[in-house]
N, C-alpha and C positions, 0 to 999 in steps of 0.2 A: 465640793471642790472650791477652794479659796477663790475669791473674786479677782477681777481683772487688775485692780490696784496691787493686790498681793503678788500676782504673777509678774507684773511689771517690776516690782521691787526685786524679786528674785532674779529676773533677767538682768537687771543692773548689777546685782551682786555677782552673778556668774561671769558677766563680761568684764567686770573689774578685777576678777581674781586671776592673777597670772598663772597660778597652778591649773585652774580649770581651763583657761585659754590654751595652755600647753597640751591639755588632754582632749581638746575639742576635735571631734571627728566630722563636724559638719561644715568645715571651711570649704569653699568651692575648690574643686580640683582643676577646673578650667573655667573659661568664660561663658560656656554654653549653659543657659538656664532655661528651665521649663517648669510647668506646673507640677507640684508634688504628687507623686504616684502613691496615694494612700487611700484607704477606705474610710468612708465618711459617716458621721452621725451628728445630727443637729443638737449640739450641746456645748459645754464649756464656753460660755458667753455667746458663741454662735454655733458651735459644733463640737460634738464629741467624736463622731466618725467623720471628720471634716478635713478638707485639704490642708488648711493651716489655721492656726489660732492666733488670737491676740491682735496687735495693731496692723498686721499684714492682711487681715481678712478682706477688707474692702477692695483691695486691688487684685485679689485672686480671681482668675477666670477659670472655671472648671472645664476640663476636657475629659473625654472618656479614658484615653490612655495614650501613651506615646512609646511604650516599649513594644513587645510583641503583641500583635492583635489577637493572637491565639496562644493558648497555654497547653503545652503537652503535659498530660497527667501521667505520672509514673505509677508503678505498682503500689506506691504508698497511699494512693487515694482509694478509699474503700469502695467507691462506685466505679472503678476502672472498667472500661470496655473489654480490654484484653487481659484475661487472667493468666498470670504467670507465677511461678514460685518465687517468693521474695528472696533477694540476695542478702538483705540485712534485716535485723530486728533490734529494737532497743527497749528501754524500760517503759515506754509508752504502750507497749503491746497489751498490758494488763488493764489499761484504763478503759473507761466507758465513754468519755467525751468524744464525739465524732471528730472534732478538730484535732485532738491529740492522736487519735487513731489514724488520721490522715498522714501523720508524721512517724508512725510506728515502724516503718520500714525504710526510713532515711538512713544513709550511712552515718549520720551524726548520732553520737551516743547520747540521745536525749534522756533527761529525767523529767518526771512531773515535778511540780513544786512540792518538795518533801524534805523531811529531816535528813534522810540518807544523802541527798545531793548536797545539802548545806554542810553537813559534817565532812563529806568528802572534799569539798572545797577548802575547808579549814585545815584538814589533815595534810592535803597536798599543797596548800598555800597557792591556790590558783584563783584567778578571777572567774566569776560566774558570768556566762552570757545568757541573758534572759530574753526570750522571744515570746511576745504576746500577740495573739490574734484571735480569730474566730473562724468557724468552718466555712462560712459563706463569703469570706473576705477575698475579693478578686486579687488584690496585690499581695496578700499572704500567699496565695497560690503561685504568683509570679516569683516571689523570693524563694519559695521552696524549690521550684523548678530550676532556677538559675544558680542557687547557692547550696541549699540543704541537700539536694540530690547529687551535687557535684562531689565526686570522690576526693579531689584535691582539696577543696574547701573543707570538707568534712574531716580530712586528716589533720588540718591545722586546728580546727575547732576541738577535736578530740585530744590532741596533744597538749594544747595550752589552756584549755578552758573546761569548766564543768558547765554543761549546757542544759538549760531548763526551759521547757516549753509550757506555756500557760494559756488556757482558754479564757479569754477575758469575760465571757458570759458565765463561766463556771466560778471564777475567782475575781469578781469586780473590785474587791478590796485591794488586791495586789495591783491590778491594772490601774486603779485611780492614783495610788501612791507614786508609781514610777512614771505614769503619764504626766503628773504634775511636775516631776523632775525634768522630763524631756521638754515640756512646754517652757519651763522656767529657764532652761539653759540653751535652748535652740530657738525659741519663739514660735515653734510649730509643733504639731503632733498628729497622730493618726495611727492606722494599723496597716501593716505589721509594725509593732513597736519593738525596737532593738535597744537593750540597755545592758551596760557592763557594770557588774556589782563587785564590791570587795567580798571576801568570804563571810563577813558579818552583815551582808545584805545592804550595805550603803552604796548608792549609785555613784559612779565616777564620770561616766559619759554615756551618751546614747543618741538615738534618733529614731527614724521610722524605717522606711524601705531603703536599702542600699543595693545598687547594682553589683554584679559580680566583679566588674572592672571599672576604673574611673570613667565616668561619662555623665552628661547632663548637669555638670556642676556638682556632682556627688562623688565622694571618694569610693573606690571599689571595696567591697566587703572583705575580700581576702587581704588586701593591703592594710585595712583597719585592724584585722585580727593580728597580723604579724607585728604591726607597729605597736599596738597596745601591749601585746605579750612581751615585747622587748623592753618597753618602758617599765612594765610591772616587775620584770626580773631585775632590772638595773636600779630601780628606785621606787619600790612600792610604797614607801612612806609618803611620797608626793601624792599618790592616789588617796591614801587614807586621810591625809590632812585636808586636801581639797574637798573630798566628799563630806568630811566632818563639817566644814564651813557651810556647805549648802544644806546639809541635814539640820544643822542648828537653826538656819533661817526657816526651813520648812516646818520644823517643830514649833517654832514660835507662832507661826500662822495657824497650824493645825489645832493648837490648844485654845485658840481664841476665835469666837465667831465674829465679834466686832468690838474693838476696843473703845469705840465711840457710841456705845449703845445709848439710846435715849430713855428717859424715865417714863415715857408715854407710848402707848401703842399708836401707830400712825392712824390717821383718819381719812376723811373723804378726799382731801386734797391729793393724797398719794395715789389713790386708784383713779381719780380723774386725770392725773398727770399720765398715768399708764395708758388710759384710753386714748388720750390725745396723741401720745407717742405712736400708738398703733395706727391711728388715723393718718398720721404723717408718713408712716412707713408703708401704708397700704398701696399696692400696685393695682391700678384701676382697670387695666386691660384684661388680665387673666386672674386677678385676685392674688391673695397671699400677701406676705409682709416682707418686702424686699425682693431682690432679683435673683437670678439663677446662681447657684443651684437652689431649687425650691423643695422644701420639706413640708409635708402636711403636719404642722405643729399643733397637735390636738389640744395641748394645754392652753394655747391662745384662744381657740374656739370656746373652750369651757369657760374661760374668764369672760369673754365678750358676751356669750349667751347669758351668763349670770348677771352681768351688768345690765343687759337689756331687760331681763326678767324682773329686776328690782322695781322698775317703773316703766311699763311698756309705752307710756305716753311721752317719755323724755326724748327730745330730739337726738341727743348723742347716743342714747340707748338704741334708738331706731337705726342710727348709722352703724352701730355695732352689729345689729342684726343683719343689715344689708351687706356688710362686709363678709360676715360669716356665710350667708346664703350664696352670695355670688362666688366666693372662693370655693365652697364645697361643691357647687354646681360645676365649676370649671375643672376641679380635680376629678369629679366623677365622669366628665366627658373626655378627660385627657388620656394620654397614653400611659400615664402612671397607673391608671385603672385598667386592669386586665379585662377587656370586654369579652373575651372568649372563655377564660377559665376562672374569672372572678377574682376578687381580692385586689389589693393595692401594693405596688412596689414602694420602695423606701423613699425615693426622691426622684425628681427630674433634673436633668442637666441643663435644661433650657427654661425660658421664661413662660412657655405655653403649657407646662405640665405634659409635654409631648413625649420626649425621649427619656425613658426612665433608666435608673440603675435597677436592673430587673429583679434583684433579690427581694423577697417578701418576708417581713418579720411579723411574728405573732403580736408583739406589742403595738405595732401600727394598726393592725386589724382591730385589736381590742379597743383602742382609743377612738378610732374612726367610727366604730359602731355607736359609741356614745355621742359623738359629734353629729352624726346623721340622724340619730334618734332625737336629739335636741332640735335639729332643724325641722324634723317632722312635727314635733310637738308645737313648735312656734308657728308653723304654717299649715299643718294638716295636708301638705302636698304629698301625693303618693310617690312622686319621684324620689324623695329622700327615704321613704320607707322601703322602696325597691332596692336602694343601695344597701340598706341595712340587711335585707334578706340576702343580697348578693354576697356580702362579706361573710355572713354566717354560713351560707352554703359552702363557701370556699374553705373556711377553717374546719368545718365539720367533715368535709369530704377529704381534704388533703393534709390537714395538720393535727388530726385527733387520733390518739390511741384509743383502742376499743374499750379500755377501762375508764376513759373519761378525761385523761390528761391531754394537754395540747403540746405539740412539738414547737421548737423555737423558730425555725426559718427554712425557707427554700432558697437555694443558691441562684445567683445570676448566670452562672456559666453552665453549659451543658454541651453534649456532643451534637453536632448538626444532624447526623444520621448514625445508624447503629454500627456501621463499620468504620466510623471516624476514629482517628487516633488523637485528635486535638479537640479540646473544648473551646467554645466561643461564647462570649457574653451575649445573652439575649437569644441564643439559637432556638430555644424552645418556644419563643413568643413571637418572633417577627415573620413576615410573609412577603414573598415576591409576587409581583403582579400576575405573571403567567401561572403561577401556582394557584392563585385564587381564581383565575379565569377557568382553569381546568376543573376546579372543584365546583364552581357555581354557575358557569355560563349556560349549561344545558337546561336550566329551569327558567320558565318565563311566566309572566303575568301580564295580561293585556298586550302580548307580543313584546313586552319589555323584559330583558334579561334580569334575573335576580342579581347577577354580577354587577350590572351597571348601577342598580339601586344601592347595592351594598357599598360599592366604591365611592359613590357620591356621598353617602351618609358618613362613612368612616375616612374620607379624605385619602383614599388609596390612589397612588400615581404609578404610571407605568415604569418610570425610572426610580421608584422609591420616593417616600415622602419625608426623608430625614435630611435636614440641612447639613452642609459641610461643617458649619460652626458647632453642631452637636455631635459630629463624627469626623473630626479633623484627620483621622488616620485611615479612613475608609473601611472601618470594621463593619459598618452597616450599609455599604453601598448596594443600591438596588433593593433595599429592604423597606418594608412598610411597618410602622407601628400604628395601630388603629387609634384614631382620635376623631372626636366629633367637634368640628369647628362651627358647623351650622346648627340646624335643628331638625327635628322630625317633620315639622310643618314645611320647612324649606324643601326637603326631599319629596314630600307628598305633592307639593305644588309643582315641582319640576317635572315629575313623572305622571301627574294626574291620577294618583291612586288615593284610596281612602285610608283612614287610620287603621282600620282592621286589616286591609291589604298590606300596609306598611309593616305592621306587627308580624303578620304571617311571614313576610319575606325575611325580615331581620332575624326572627326566631329560627327559621329554617337554616339560614346561612350560618348563624352562630353555632347551631347544633352540628352542622357539617364540619365546621372548622374545629370544634371541640373534639370530635371523633378523629379527625385527621391529626390533631396535635397529640393525641394519645399514642399514635404510632411512632412519635419521635422519642428519643432517649430523654428521660426526665432529668431535671436538675437534681443535684444532691440535696437530700433532706436532712437537716440537722434534727435528729430525734431526741436530743436532750430536752427534758421537761423541767422548767424552772418554776419554782413556787411563786416568785414575784410576777412573772408574766402570766401565769395561770390565774393569779389573783386579779390581774387586769381583765382577763377574758371573762371571769366570773362576773365582774362589775358590768362589763359590756353586755353580756347575755341577760343579766338580771334587769338592767335598765331598758334594753330593747324589749324584753318580755313584757315589762310594765307598759311602756309607751305605745307599743304596737298591739298589745293584747294577745301576744303569742305565748301560750302556756308552754309550748315545746322548748322555747328558748330558756325559760325558767328551769325546766326539767334538765336541760343541758348544763346549766349553771350548777344545779344541785349535784349532778353526777360528777362534775369537776371538783366541787367542794369535798365530796366524799372521797374522790381519788386522792386529794391532798391529805385528807385525814388518814388515809390508809398508807400512803407511800411517802409523804413528805412531812410527817408530824410524829414526834416522839412523845407519846402520851405519858411516859414514865417521868419526864421532867417538864412537860408542856412546852417544848421548844419545836421550832420548825427546822426542816432540812432544806437546803437551798435547791438541790437538783436530784433527779433520778433519770433513768435512761431506758430506752427500748433495747432489749437483748436481741440476739440473732434469731431466737425462736419466737420473737414477738412479745415475750413477757416483759414485765417491768423489772429492771435490774438496778442494783445499787453498788457503789464502790465500797472497798473494804472499810475505809474511814469516811463516812458520809460528811459532806461539807455542811457546816452549821449555817443556819439562816442568817441573813444580813438584814439591815434596817428595811430595805425595799421589800424583802419577802414578807415581813410582818406588816408594814404599812399598806402595801398593795392588797394583801390577802384580807386584812381587816376591812379595808374599803369594800372589797368584793363581798364579804360576809354581811356588812351593813346593808348593801344594796340587795343582797339575796334575802335578808329578813323582810325588807319592804316588798319584795316581789312575791315571796312565799308566805309571809306572816307566820313562819315557823320560828319560834323563840330560840331554838337550839343554835341558830346561826348568830343571833345577837349575843347570846351567852358566850359562844366560842370567841367572838370578836372581842368581847370585854376581857376574857381570860388572856388572849394573846396580847392585848394592849398592856396588861399588867406586866407580862413577860418582856415586851418591848421596852417598857420604861426601865425595867431592871437591867437589861443588857446594854442599852444604847444611850440612855439619857445622860446629859452632861450636867451634873449637879451644881457645878460652879458657874458656868456661863449660859446654861440653857440650850435647848435644841438637842438633836440626836446625832450621835456619831454614826457613820455608815456601817461600822463593824464593832464587835464587842472586844473585850480585852483578852479573850481566851486563847487566841493564836499569837504566840510571841514571835512568830516569823514575820508578822506585819509590822513594819517599823514605824508607821504613822497611823493615827486614827484621824480621819478627816470628816468634815461635814459638807454635804452637797448643798451648794447654794445656787443651783441653776436648774430650771425646768427646761429640758431639751427634748430629745426624741422620746424620753420618758419623763414624767414629772419626778421631782426630787422626793426622796423619802420624807424629808421634813415638811414639804408642802402637803403631801397626802396625809401625813400624820396630824397636821394641824386641823384639817377637816375632820378626820376621824375622832379626835379628842372632843371636838365640839358636838359632833353627832352623838357620841356616847354620853356626853353630859346631858344632852337633850332628852335621852331616854331614861335618865335617872330621876329620882323624886325630890332632889334638892334637900334631902335630909342631911343631918350632921354625920351620918354613917359614912364609912370609907367608900361605899358604893353609891353615895348620894349625888355624885357628879361634880363636887367642888374640886377634887383633885384634877380631873380632866380639864375643867375650865381654867384652873390656875396654870397647868402645864401649857395649854394653848396660848395663854397670855404671855408666859415667859418665853415661849418659842418665838412669838411675834416680836417681842422686845429684843431677843437675840439677833433677829434678822432685820430689825427696824431700819438701820442705816442702809442696808442693801436694798430694801424695798423703796426707800426714799431716793437714793442716789441712782439706782439702776432699775427702774420700775418694770421694764420689760424682761428682766432676767428671770423673774419668778412669777409668771402669770397665774400658776396654780396656787401659789401662796397668796397672791394678791386677791384671788377669789376667797381664800380662807380668811383674809383680813376683812373683806366685806361681810362675810358670814359672822365674824366676831363682833363687828360694830353694829350690824343690823339685828343680831340675835337670830336664832332659827325660826322658821315658819313651821310650828308644830301642828300637825293635823291629827287629832286624836278622835278615834271612832269607837263607839261602844255598840256591839252587836255581834251576833253569831256569824262566823265566817261561812256557814252554809246557807245563811239567809240571803236571798236575792237582793233584798233592800240594802243590806250591808254592802254587798258586792257592788251595787250601783254607786254608793257613796265612795267606795274605794276606787272604782273606775274613774270617777270624776276627778279624783286627786292625781291618779297615775297618768292621765291623758292630758295634763296641763304642764306647761313649763313654769314651775314655781321656784322662786329664789330661796335657797336655804331650806328646802323642804325636808321635814322629818315626819314620817308616817308611822303611826302605831295603832293597832286595833286590839280592843279588849273583848275577847271572846269568852263568854261565861263558861264555855266548855273546855277552855284551855288556859294555861299560864300566860301572863301578859307582862310587858315591861313595867318597871316600877312607876314610870311617869303616869300610868293609867290608873293608879290606885284610887284616885278620887272621881274618876269618870263614871257616870251613870247614864243608862238609857232613859228615854222618856216613855215610861211604861214598858211595853214590849216592842217599841219602835226603835230601830237603830238610830243612833244620835251622833252628830259630829260637832267638834269644837275646833276652831282655828285660833291658835295662840301665837302672838307676835310680841316680842320684847317682854315676854313672861307675863302677858295679860291675855286672857282668853275671851273669845266672843261668847255671846249667849248660845246655848245649844241650838242646833238646827237639825231637822229631820228630812228636809226636802233637798233634792239634788241641786235644783236651781239656786236655792239659797246658799248652799255650800260653794257652788261655782262662783257666785258673786263675791263671797268672802275671799276666795282664793285669788280672784282677779284684782283685789286691792293692792296698791303699791306696797312692796315689802320694806322699802328704805325708810328710815326714821327721819324726823325733821333734821335740817342741816346741822352738822356739828363738825368741828375741826379735829378734835382728838378725843380719845376716851382713855381712861386710866386702866 
């Protein structure tokens, strides 16, 4: 996504264009103003699923909702409580995306994004109404209920428009293009995204959520439809000319990463600036970087842990560690952490990590596994290892297909009870005081009720523990979201119980609540399986398996890698497929024309495979990663400016190719790719052959040059790429071991590497009984004794055979002598 300066220029262009102003549908319909009702994501400078973007971000105060506190779900929702024969069906009925299927029985004549719909718009000379969202989006459900299920609104849509529905997780390329337009012309963005296009797919106007009638300073959706249809009939040339102006501006930005690229790769000054910025942003009471809404931004943790690991004696490095550990502890104790069913919600609406937006995303679980594993490696505190086990228990129990793929998300909304006709946000997760008392009060220890101990530890209150500021419309009145404000020791002291007794009480209570929760209607499960997010979970499982010494985690990662190779990989042309789906019978299904992989699919999977090689020492995963990197370069690399586009040139319905320049809820594909290139180079033998590693090193350099100005001007925009920048300047820490993988002495050396937080680590083992990476071609054992070398800045230590010697070498600072820039 183009940076903030670019968006600001586009904003100025759009507000200065009289034709665009005449088509603007976001002018206030009245003086009543409230917070934007859209679903959020920490991206686009501050947010991708965020309330607003751009210069208004700092002033926005997030509230839970202000429309209906409940959502009536019609027959269009695939997990509806009350089954009835649908009155309507549309073109979405044959799709596999859970989000599209939710709209398959709307009276709106929806099409998926397809050539048929586009050609129909051209033939009938109609505007296209494009609606983009995702299946667990709260406000997408609201707009569906209010407008898309409304027969009168649907009649207008069907008469005057060709209506296309897109799952943003299924087609991120389309979502990014039109979200950039919405941000540029309105100054805000989010989901649902509503955009009006000419038949040749150029946007003319748009926004996010629109109420059915004029209210809250927003024009009513039906009025918008009628007004734009009238203007299109009377003077469609005005639409075409206005959209052409904005498209030309977007095109100029999309083809250039940075017109002011520097000739040198940035150096230490740049990442030190980034660290100091995070120190200034750090919120000392509950951790995190900034105030509510609070997202667990895993890319920031990865960068700060990397900075600390480069030199563990550096004072600023220790500050980075402290910020990470305190924040991760507060997140784990907070309500954003599901203390009953495990896993983490996407963000909290308050400063305490207390009241979450209850939806759970696979990509968050995957990245938090890595963050808590790093916390464990840095401290060896079992608290962090327990959180890793907790997350993996959740994803394996609730998000995994039996074949090894992982589903995308669980919804925030669910029915409060089995006979309910309305869904409520958080209904599956929250507790009333009397409900807990009934479940827990009959069990005692030392004449003390388990209920009293539980309520003290998890801050349960009789009138509910959610402040009005976090629930301004009373949606969670009298409800409790479990949070730990104190400590285990505080509760033990208050009730004079031992540690063992405390553990017994809390474990018993959690088990009771878990069983009770299973009686409630479950939230909707998005069973779409994405290559990119499965790549992230492979990386998380592989790193956790190494750091915690859990072979079962590595086995899970292997199963998922094999799943991708079976269901999301086309071996005939060595390309990836973006998504597959769970069919009604539980099998893995695919759509008629599978969606081809995007940059994130390649970059995230390659990362996962590199981690899986280090966890399993099975060369097939490294070889597949290298093969996929060649294909990624072919499909997405910008030969003129450097860096990777998010999509290839193969789909001519995508009107712009963009480059992501923001690490948000997920790291950008360019940031991850920069790491991958350097790791692949470190496994090569530095020969002149194409596979010698020089190509990967050169591409990493060109990528960093392409984003140099962005890194220097907005250092906190790309924390994952900032980590890759340190990796480039430091060079990798190559740990090369010669010895049989069945030899316990070899495994002890490997274990010493895996159980340490080592900056820029690349681990390879030369097993005489198996093939090995090219970098190991010169490595020899000392007789029949397994031997290790530690190489930094392409100079290797003397060989060592003793674990203690290896540990001493690994603990040496990774950072080189001070330098400003490197060429």
